[in-house]
Structures are given as C-alpha cells and as structure tokens.
C-alpha positions in Angstrom: -1.0 20.1 -3.3 0.0 18.4 -0.2 -2.9 15.7 -0.6 -1.3 14.0 -3.7 1.9 13.6 -1.6 0.1 12.2 1.4 -1.5 9.7 -1.0 1.6 8.4 -2.6 3.5 8.5 0.5 1.0 6.4 2.2 0.5 3.8 -0.5 4.1 3.8 -1.0 4.1 2.4 2.9 1.6 0.2 2.6 2.7 -1.4 -0.5 6.4 -1.6 1.4 5.0 -3.5 4.1 2.5 -5.7 2.3 5.8 -6.7 -0.3 7.7 -7.3 2.6 5.6 -10.0 3.9 4.1 -11.5 0.8 7.9 -11.8 -0.6 9.0 -14.4 1.9 5.4 -16.5 0.9 6.0 -16.3 -2.9 9.1 -17.8 -2.4 8.3 -20.6 -0.4 5.3 -20.9 -2.7 7.4 -21.0 -5.7 10.3 -23.6 -4.2 7.3 -26.0 -2.9 5.9 -26.1 -6.3 8.7 -26.6 -8.1 10.4 -29.1 -5.6 10.9 -32.8 -6.0 8.6 -35.0 -4.5 9.6 -35.8 -0.6 12.1 -33.0 -1.0 10.4 -30.8 1.7 8.1 -32.2 4.3 6.1 -29.0 5.0 6.6 -25.3 4.8 8.3 -24.4 7.9 11.2 -27.4 6.2 11.5 -25.7 3.4 12.0 -22.0 5.1 14.4 -23.5 7.0 16.4 -25.7 3.8 16.3 -22.0 2.3 17.2 -20.5 5.4 20.6 -22.8 6.3 21.5 -22.9 2.6 21.3 -19.8 0.6 20.8 -17.2 3.7 17.9 -14.8 4.5 18.7 -12.6 1.4 17.3 -15.7 -1.0 13.7 -14.7 0.3 13.8 -11.4 -0.8 15.4 -12.0 -4.5 13.1 -9.4 -6.9 11.9 -7.5 -3.9 13.3 -4.2 -5.5 11.8 -4.6 -8.9 8.6 -5.6 -7.7 8.9 -2.4 -5.4 9.5 -0.3 -8.2 6.6 -1.7 -10.5 4.3 -1.7 -7.6 5.0 1.8 -6.1 4.1 3.8 -9.2 0.7 1.8 -9.7 -0.6 1.6 -6.3 0.0 5.8 -5.9 -1.5 6.8 -8.9 -4.5 4.4 -8.3 -5.0 5.8 -4.8 -4.6 9.3 -6.0 -7.0 8.8 -8.5 -9.5 7.3 -6.0 -9.3 10.2 -3.6 -9.9 12.5 -6.6 -12.5 10.7 -7.6 -14.5 10.0 -4.1 -14.0 14.0 -3.5 -15.2 15.3 -6.6 -18.4 12.9 -6.1 -18.8 14.3 -2.3 -19.1 17.7 -4.1 -22.0 17.1 -6.3 
C-alpha cells in the first residue's frame, strides 16, 4: 500500500520541478514565435522585456492548470510501470 503512495509523491515532485523550469522557456518560446520582426534581439532580451513590463508572474501563467493536468497522468504512469516491473521480476 505504501509503494503506490511513494510513486505518486515522487512523480509529483519530479513533475513540479520540471514544470517550474520548462514553463519559463515555454513562455519565451511563444513570445519569440509571435513577435514582430526585430522586436527582440534574442532570448535574454525577450526575458528582460517580459520581466520589466509584466513581472515574474507572467512567466508562470497557466502553470497551475498544467500541473493539475500532469500530476494524475504521471502518477498513474509511474505506478503502473512499477507494478508491471515488479510482476515481471516475480516470473
């Protein structure tokens, strides 16, 4: 019974960490793709502009819905993998 809880918890921690870093880059990627020609000179210029005009919170818009959507998927995926892996070892 404890095993599945640890799988879901470790999945949550890993997804939280990955999403925290990747969310920043997703915002930058989207802004650079939708920019006007010559608006930004690069990634760092885009990041500075967003930080100055909109603040840190703008880098994490949509973070909570993404986290809520990923946690069940990853938790179930990891738990099923572990159960399958253990059942194959018992054979």
